[in-house]
TORNU-776570 format. One record per residue: x, y, z of N, C-alpha, C, O in turn. Coordinates in steps of 0.2 Angstrom, whole numbers, padded with zeros to 4 digits, always signed. Each point is the difference from the previous one (the first is absolute). Layout:
REM residues N
XYZXYZXYZXYZ;...
This chain:
REM residues 236
+0884-0018+0871-0005+0005+0003-0004-0003+0005-0002-0006+0000;+0001+0010+0006-0003-0003+0006-0008-0001-0002-0003+0004-0004;+0000-0009+0008-0007-0001-0001-0004+0006+0002+0002+0004+0005;-0008-0003-0008-0004+0005+0003-0004-0003+0006+0000-0006+0001;-0003+0010+0003-0004-0002+0005-0006-0003-0002-0004+0003-0004;+0002-0010+0006-0006-0003-0002-0006+0005+0001-0005+0000-0003;+0005+0003+0009-0006+0004+0002-0001+0006-0005-0005+0002-0001;+0011+0001-0001-0001+0006-0005-0002-0003-0006-0004+0004-0004;+0006-0010+0001-0003-0003-0006-0008-0001+0001-0003+0002-0005;+0001-0004+0010-0007-0002+0001-0004+0007+0001-0005+0001-0003;+0008+0004+0006-0003+0007+0000-0001+0003-0006-0005+0004-0001;+0009-0006-0004-0001+0003-0007-0003-0004-0005+0000+0001-0006;-0003-0006+0009-0004-0005-0005-0007+0000+0001-0003+0002+0006;-0001-0003-0011-0007-0001+0000-0003-0007+0000-0005-0002+0002;+0010-0003-0004-0002-0007+0000+0007-0004+0000+0005+0003+0000;-0006-0009+0001+0006-0005+0000-0002-0006-0004-0006-0002+0000;+0011-0001-0004+0000-0006-0004+0004-0005+0004+0006+0001+0000;-0008-0006+0002+0003-0005+0004+0001-0007-0003-0005-0003-0003;+0011+0001+0002+0002-0007-0002-0003-0005+0005-0001+0001+0005;+0001-0007-0008-0003-0006+0005+0006-0005+0002+0002+0001+0006;+0000-0005-0010+0005-0005+0002+0007+0003+0002+0003+0004-0004;-0001-0005+0010+0006+0003+0002+0000+0006+0003+0004+0003+0003;-0010+0001-0004-0001+0006+0003-0005+0000+0006+0001+0002+0005;-0007-0005-0006-0005-0001+0005+0000-0007+0003-0001-0001+0006;+0001-0004-0011+0000-0007+0002+0006-0004-0002+0002+0000-0006;+0001-0004+0011+0005-0005-0002-0003-0006-0003-0003-0004+0004;+0003+0004-0010-0004-0006-0004+0005-0005-0002-0002-0005-0004;+0008+0005+0006+0005-0005-0003-0002-0007+0002+0001-0005-0004;-0004+0004+0010-0003-0007+0001-0005-0002-0005+0000-0006-0001;-0004+0010-0001-0006-0002-0004+0004-0001-0007-0002-0005-0003;+0006+0009+0001+0004-0002-0007+0003-0007+0001-0001-0004-0005;+0005+0003+0010+0003-0006+0001-0004-0006-0001+0001-0005-0003;-0007+0005+0007-0005-0006+0000-0003-0001-0006-0001-0005-0003;-0001+0011+0000-0004-0001-0007+0005-0003-0005-0002-0004-0004;+0008+0007+0004+0005-0003-0005+0002-0007+0001+0001-0004-0004;+0000+0002+0011+0001-0006+0002-0005-0005-0003+0002-0005-0003;-0008+0007+0004-0006-0005-0003+0000+0000-0008-0001-0005-0003;+0003+0011+0000+0000+0000-0007+0005-0004-0003-0001-0004-0004;+0007+0005+0007+0006-0004-0003-0001-0008+0002+0002-0004-0005;-0005+0002+0010-0001-0007+0002-0005-0002-0005+0001-0006-0003;-0006+0009+0001-0005-0002-0004+0003-0001-0007-0002-0004-0004;+0006+0009+0002+0003-0001-0007+0006-0005+0000+0003-0001-0005;-0001-0002+0011+0005-0005+0000+0007+0004-0001+0005-0003-0003;-0004+0009+0005+0006+0004+0000+0003+0000+0007-0003+0000+0005;+0010+0002-0005+0004+0000+0006-0003+0007+0004-0003+0004-0003;+0004-0004+0009-0002+0005+0005+0005+0006-0001+0005+0000-0003;-0007+0005+0007+0004+0006+0000+0000+0003+0007-0005+0000+0003;+0011+0003-0001+0000+0003+0007-0003+0006+0001+0000+0004-0005;-0003-0002+0011-0003+0006+0001+0004+0006-0002-0002+0005-0002;+0009-0006+0004+0005+0006-0001+0000+0002-0007+0001+0005-0002;-0001-0010-0003+0000+0001-0007-0007+0003-0002+0001+0005-0004;-0006-0007+0007-0007+0003-0002+0000+0007+0002-0002+0005-0004;+0005-0003+0009+0000+0007+0003+0003+0005-0005-0002+0006-0001;+0007-0008-0003+0004+0004-0004-0004+0001-0007+0001+0004-0004;-0006-0008+0003-0004+0000-0006-0007+0003+0001-0003+0002-0005;+0001+0000+0011-0006+0003+0001+0000+0008-0002+0005+0003+0001;-0010-0001-0004-0001+0008+0000-0002+0002-0007-0002+0006-0001;+0003-0010-0004-0001+0002-0007-0007-0004-0003+0000+0000-0006;-0004-0002+0010-0006-0004-0002+0001-0007-0001+0005-0003+0000;-0011+0000+0000+0000-0008+0000+0003-0003-0006+0003-0005+0001;-0004+0008-0007+0003-0003-0006+0007+0000+0001+0003-0005-0002;+0000+0010+0004+0008+0001+0001+0002-0005+0005+0005-0004-0001;-0009+0003+0007+0002-0005+0005+0000-0007-0003+0005-0003+0002;-0011+0001-0005+0000-0007-0002+0005-0001-0005+0003-0006+0000;-0001+0010-0005+0005-0001-0005+0007+0000+0003+0004-0004-0002;-0003+0008+0007+0006+0000+0004+0001-0007+0004+0006-0003+0000;-0011+0001+0003+0000-0006+0004+0001-0006-0005+0004-0005+0001;-0007+0005-0007+0001-0006-0004+0007+0000-0003+0003-0005-0001;-0001+0011-0001+0007+0001-0002+0005-0003+0005+0005-0003-0002;-0006+0004+0008+0004-0002+0006+0000-0007+0000+0006-0003+0001;-0012+0000-0001+0000-0008+0001+0002-0004-0006+0001-0006+0001;-0001+0010-0007+0001-0004-0006+0007+0002-0002+0002-0002-0006;+0002+0006+0009+0006+0002-0002+0006-0005-0002+0005+0002-0003;-0006-0008+0006+0005-0005-0003+0000-0001-0008+0004-0003-0003;-0010+0005+0000+0000+0000-0007+0005+0004-0003+0002+0005+0003;+0000-0006-0009+0004+0004-0004-0004+0007-0001-0006+0000-0001;+0010+0005+0001-0003+0007-0001-0005+0001-0006-0005+0003+0000;+0007-0007-0006-0004+0001-0006-0007-0004+0001-0004+0002-0004;+0004-0006+0009-0006-0004+0001-0004+0003+0006-0006-0002+0000;+0009+0006+0004-0003+0002+0006-0006+0004-0001-0006-0001+0003;+0006+0006-0007-0005+0005-0002-0006-0004-0003-0006+0001+0002;+0007-0005-0006-0006-0004-0003-0003-0005+0005-0006+0000+0000;+0010-0003+0005-0003-0004+0005-0004+0004+0005-0005-0002+0002;+0007+0008+0000-0003+0005+0004-0007+0001-0003-0005+0000+0003;+0005+0002-0009-0007+0002-0004-0004-0006+0000-0006+0000+0000;+0009-0006-0001-0005-0006-0001-0003-0002+0006-0005-0003+0000;+0009+0004+0006-0003-0001+0007-0005+0005+0002-0004-0001+0005;+0005+0007-0008-0004+0006+0003-0007-0001+0001-0003+0002+0005;-0001-0004-0010-0007+0000+0000-0002-0005+0006-0005+0002+0004;+0008-0007-0003-0002-0005+0005+0002+0003+0007-0004-0001+0005;+0010+0004-0005+0002+0003+0006-0005+0006+0003-0002+0000+0006;+0000+0004-0011-0005+0005+0002-0006-0003+0003-0003+0003+0005;+0000-0008-0009-0006-0003+0002+0000-0003+0007-0004+0001+0004;+0010-0004-0003+0001-0003+0007+0001+0005+0005-0003-0001+0006;+0007+0006-0007+0002+0005+0005-0006+0004+0002-0001+0001+0006;-0003+0001-0011-0006+0004+0001-0005-0004+0005-0002+0003+0005;+0001-0009-0006-0004-0005+0004+0002+0000+0007-0003+0000+0005;+0010-0002-0005+0003-0001+0007+0000+0007+0004-0001+0000+0006;+0003+0005-0010+0001+0007+0004-0007+0002+0003+0000+0002+0006;-0005-0003-0010-0007+0002+0002-0002-0004+0006-0004+0002+0005;+0006-0008-0004-0001-0005+0005+0003+0002+0006-0003-0001+0006;+0009+0003-0006+0004+0002+0006+0001+0007+0002+0003+0002+0005;-0006+0002-0010+0001+0008+0001-0001+0002+0007-0005+0000+0003;+0011+0003+0000+0000+0003+0006+0001-0005+0006+0001+0003+0006;-0001-0009-0007+0001-0005+0005+0007+0000+0003+0001-0002+0006;+0004+0004-0010+0007-0001+0002+0003+0007-0001+0006+0001-0001;-0010+0004+0002+0003+0007+0000-0002+0004+0006-0004-0002+0004;+0007+0008-0003-0001+0004+0006+0000+0007-0002+0004+0002-0004;-0007+0002+0008+0000+0007-0001+0006+0003+0004+0001-0002+0006;+0003+0006-0009+0006+0002+0003-0002+0005+0006-0005+0003+0000;+0009-0003+0005-0001+0004+0006+0000+0008-0002+0004+0002-0004;-0009+0001+0006-0001+0007-0001-0004+0002-0006-0001+0006-0001;-0001-0011-0003-0004+0002-0006-0006+0003+0002-0002+0005-0003;-0002-0009+0007-0007+0003+0001+0001+0007+0004-0004+0004-0002;+0008-0003+0006+0001+0006+0003+0002+0006-0005-0003+0005+0000;+0007-0007-0005+0002+0005-0005-0006+0001-0005-0001+0006-0001;-0002-0011-0001-0006+0002-0004-0005+0004+0004-0003+0004-0003;+0002-0006+0009-0005+0004+0004+0002+0007+0001-0004+0005-0001;+0011-0004+0001+0002+0007+0001-0001+0004-0007-0002+0006+0000;+0003-0009-0005-0001+0003-0007-0007+0002-0001-0001+0006-0002;-0003-0011+0004-0008+0002-0001-0001+0006+0005-0004+0004-0001;+0007-0005+0007-0002+0006+0005+0003+0006-0002-0003+0006+0002;+0008-0006-0006+0003+0007-0003-0004+0002-0006+0001+0005-0003;-0007-0008+0001-0004+0002-0005+0002-0003-0007-0003+0003-0005;+0008-0007+0005+0002-0003-0007-0005-0005-0002-0002-0005+0003;+0001+0005-0010-0004-0006-0003+0005-0005-0002+0006+0002-0002;-0007-0008+0002+0004-0006-0001-0002-0004-0005-0006-0002-0001;+0011+0000-0003-0001-0006-0005+0006-0005+0001+0006+0002+0001;-0008-0008-0002+0006-0005+0000+0001-0002-0008-0005-0001-0004;+0011+0002+0002+0002-0002-0007+0006-0005+0001+0005+0001+0003;-0007-0007-0006+0005-0006+0001+0001-0003-0007-0005+0000-0004;+0010-0004+0003+0001-0004-0006-0003-0007+0001-0001-0004-0005;-0002+0003+0011-0003-0006+0001-0007+0000-0003-0003+0005+0000;+0001-0011-0003-0007+0000-0004-0005+0003+0005+0000-0002+0006;-0005+0005-0009-0006+0003+0005-0003-0005+0003-0002+0001+0006;+0001-0007-0009-0004-0006+0003+0004-0003+0006-0003-0003+0004;+0009+0005-0003+0004-0002+0006+0000+0005+0005+0000-0001+0006;+0001+0008-0009+0001+0005+0005-0006+0002+0004+0001+0001+0006;-0007-0001-0009-0006+0002+0004-0002-0005+0005-0001+0002+0006;+0001-0008-0007-0001-0005+0006+0005+0000+0005-0001+0000+0006;+0008+0002-0008+0005+0000+0005-0001+0006+0005+0001-0001+0006;-0002+0007-0009-0002+0006+0004-0006-0001+0005+0001+0002+0005;-0006-0006-0008-0006-0001+0004+0002-0005+0006-0002+0001+0006;+0006-0006-0008+0002-0005+0005+0004+0003+0006+0000-0002+0006;+0004+0007-0008+0004+0003+0005-0003+0006+0003+0004+0004+0004;-0010-0002-0005-0003+0005+0003+0002+0007-0003-0001+0005+0004;+0004-0005-0009+0003+0007-0003-0005+0003-0005+0002+0006-0002;-0006-0010-0001-0004+0003-0006-0004+0006+0002-0001+0004-0005;-0001-0003+0011-0004+0006+0002+0004+0007-0001-0003+0005+0000;+0009-0006+0000+0004+0007-0001+0000+0003-0007+0002+0005+0000;-0003-0009-0005+0001+0002-0007-0006+0001-0003-0005-0003+0000;+0005+0009-0004-0005+0002-0005+0000-0004-0006-0005-0001-0003;+0011-0001+0001+0001-0004-0006+0005-0005+0001+0005+0001+0004;-0005-0007-0008+0005-0005+0000+0001-0002-0007-0005-0002-0004;+0011+0003+0001+0002-0001-0007+0005-0006+0000+0006+0001+0003;-0007-0006-0005+0004-0006-0001+0005+0001-0006-0001+0005-0004;+0005-0010+0003+0005+0000-0006-0004-0001-0007+0003+0002-0005;-0009-0004+0005-0004-0001-0006-0005+0006-0001-0004-0001-0004;+0004+0006+0008-0005+0005-0001+0002+0005-0006-0005+0003-0002;+0011-0003+0001+0002+0005-0006+0005-0004-0005+0001-0006+0001;+0000+0010-0006+0004-0004-0006+0007-0001+0002+0003-0005-0002;+0000+0009+0007+0007-0001+0002+0000+0000+0008-0004+0002+0003;+0009-0006+0000+0001+0000+0007+0006+0004+0002+0004+0003-0004;-0003-0002+0011+0006+0004+0002+0006-0005-0002-0001-0006+0001;+0006+0009-0003+0003+0007+0001-0003+0005-0005+0002+0006+0001;-0006-0008-0005-0003+0005-0005-0005+0005+0005-0003-0002+0004;+0003+0008-0006-0003+0005+0004-0008+0000-0001-0004+0003+0004;+0002-0007-0009-0007+0000-0002-0005-0001+0006-0005+0003+0001;+0006-0009+0003-0004-0001+0005-0001+0006+0006-0005+0001+0002;+0011+0002-0001-0001+0005+0005-0003+0006-0003-0004+0004+0003;+0005-0002-0009-0004+0005-0004-0008-0001+0000-0004+0004+0002;+0003-0010-0003-0007-0002+0000-0003+0000+0007-0006+0002+0001;+0010-0004+0004-0003+0000+0007-0001+0008+0002-0005+0001+0003;+0009+0003-0005+0000+0007+0001-0007+0003-0003-0004+0004+0003;+0003-0006-0009-0006+0002-0003-0007-0003+0004-0004+0004+0001;+0005-0010+0001-0006-0003+0004-0001+0004+0006-0005+0001+0003;+0011+0001+0000+0000+0003+0007-0002+0008-0001-0002+0003+0005;+0002-0001-0011-0001+0007-0001+0006+0005+0002-0002+0005+0002;+0008-0008-0002+0005+0004+0003+0006+0001-0005+0000-0004-0005;+0004+0009+0006+0006+0001-0005+0006-0004+0003+0001-0001+0006;+0003-0002-0011+0005-0004+0002+0005+0003+0005+0002-0003+0005;-0001+0009-0006+0005+0004+0005-0003+0000+0007+0004+0001+0005;-0010-0002-0004-0003+0000+0007-0003-0006+0002-0004-0001+0004;+0007-0005-0008-0002-0007+0002+0006-0004+0002+0004-0001-0004;-0004+0000+0010+0006-0004+0003+0000-0007-0002-0005-0004+0001;+0010+0001-0004+0001-0007-0002+0004-0003+0005+0005+0002+0002;-0007-0008+0001+0003-0004+0005+0001-0007-0002-0005-0003-0002;+0011+0001+0002+0002-0007-0002+0006-0002+0003+0003+0002+0005;+0000-0008-0008+0005-0003+0003+0006-0002-0005+0005-0002+0002;-0006+0005-0008+0005-0003-0005+0002+0006-0005-0003+0005+0000;+0008-0007-0004+0002+0005-0005-0005+0000-0005-0001+0006-0004;-0003-0011+0003-0006+0001-0005-0005+0005+0002-0002+0004-0004;+0001-0004+0011-0005+0006+0002+0003+0006+0000-0003+0005-0002;+0010-0004+0003+0003+0007+0000+0000+0002-0008-0001+0006-0001;+0003-0011-0003+0000+0002-0007-0007+0002-0003+0000+0005-0004;-0005-0008+0006-0007+0002-0002-0002+0006+0003-0003+0004-0004;+0005-0002+0010-0002+0006+0003+0004+0006-0003-0003+0005-0002;+0009-0006+0001+0004+0005-0003-0003+0002-0007+0000+0006-0002;-0001-0011-0002-0002+0001-0007-0007+0003+0000-0002+0004-0005;-0002-0006+0010-0007+0003+0000+0000+0007+0003-0005+0004+0000;+0010-0002+0004+0000+0007+0003-0002+0000+0007-0002+0005+0003;+0002-0011+0000-0002-0001+0007+0006+0000+0005+0005-0003-0002;-0006+0007+0008+0005-0001+0005+0000-0008+0002-0005-0003+0000;+0011+0001+0003+0000-0008+0001+0003-0001+0007+0005+0003+0002;-0008-0007+0002+0003-0003+0006+0001-0007-0001-0005-0004-0002;+0010+0001+0004+0002-0007+0000+0001-0003+0007+0003+0003+0004;-0007-0008-0003+0001-0004+0007+0007-0004-0001+0002-0002-0006;+0001+0001+0011+0007-0003+0000-0001-0008+0001+0005-0003+0000;-0011+0000+0002+0000-0007+0002-0003-0004-0006+0000-0006+0001;-0001+0008-0007-0003-0003-0005+0004-0005-0004+0006-0002+0003;-0007+0001-0009+0003-0005-0004+0006+0003-0004+0006-0001+0000;-0008+0006-0005+0004+0003-0004+0006-0004-0003+0005+0002-0001;-0008-0008-0002+0005-0005-0003+0006-0001+0003+0005-0001-0003;-0005+0001+0010+0006-0002+0004+0005+0005+0001+0005-0001+0003;-0007+0007-0005+0005+0006+0001-0003+0005+0005-0006+0000+0001;+0011+0003+0003-0003+0005+0006-0004+0005-0003+0003+0004-0005;-0009-0002+0007-0004+0005-0002+0003+0007+0001-0001+0005-0004;+0006-0004+0009+0003+0006+0001+0005+0002-0005+0002+0006-0001;+0000-0011-0004+0004+0002-0005-0004+0003-0006+0003+0002-0005;-0010-0002+0005-0004+0002-0005-0002+0007+0002-0002+0002+0005;+0004+0003-0010-0002+0007+0002-0007+0001+0001-0004-0003-0004;+0002+0007+0009-0007+0001+0001-0001+0006+0004+0005+0003+0003;-0011+0000-0002+0000+0006+0004+0000-0001+0007+0002+0004+0004;-0003-0010-0002+0000-0003+0007+0001-0007+0001-0003-0004-0005;+0006+0001+0010+0000-0007+0001-0002-0001+0007+0002+0004+0005;-0007-0009-0003-0002-0001+0006+0000-0007+0002+0000-0004-0004;+0001+0003+0010+0001-0007+0003-0007-0003+0002-0001-0006+0001;-0004+0010-0001-0007-0002+0001-0005+0006-0002+0002+0006+0000;-0007-0008-0003-0005+0005-0002-0003+0004+0006-0003+0005-0001;+0004-0008+0007-0002+0004+0006+0004+0006+0001-0002+0005+0003;+0008-0004-0007+0003+0006+0000-0003+0006-0003+0001+0006+0001;-0006-0008-0005-0005+0005-0003-0005+0003+0005-0003+0005-0001;+0003-0008+0007-0005+0002+0005+0001+0007+0002-0004+0003+0003;+0011-0001-0003+0001+0006+0003-0003+0006-0004-0001+0006+0002;-0001-0008-0008-0004+0005-0004-0007+0001+0001-0004+0005-0002;+0001-0010+0006-0007+0000+0001-0002+0005+0005-0006+0001+0002;
């Protein structure tokens, strides 16, 4: 099925929920640097950025466990899970400290994001950022990149009992925005964003330049795919 027009989707929306990592900001450099420092502190082998990219999107807990499993994988399978869990508390403590120290220094706002957000606000839409990134990481990052002023609400991965791809964060964001899911456009970069939107009853637009666990975003069914959020400007 052909994509719908992004302009038509915006015209039928009262609000939009926007993902952060891979959608608005390329944070792979931040992840790589914080993880490099964490692994070095723990005396563990390093990991390539290309491997990290495939692990991003399901929250920090998933990311850290995936990284630990990757660097510890020479262990026998029956010992690997136990080793990951034994390292996890120290890994989380180190990662949180290092990420807060470097947050935003090795990341960049994707081209067209500010223009797209400005167009959505200009079209009268209320905006919320919903990300699996911890709130304590997300809010300072948006502020550092000058994007915080676009959003009425910011909900991190620890804001609710469950994270995307569960629909709960999107449903809660709709409640906060005072909008119905069917009239709330979800914008993201991955199959997790699409799955959460479908389950919540939101139309969904996927950007094609994000992470999506290393798979092409255009292979994920969505109401529209855009190469830049600036393509939403036609609706303003």
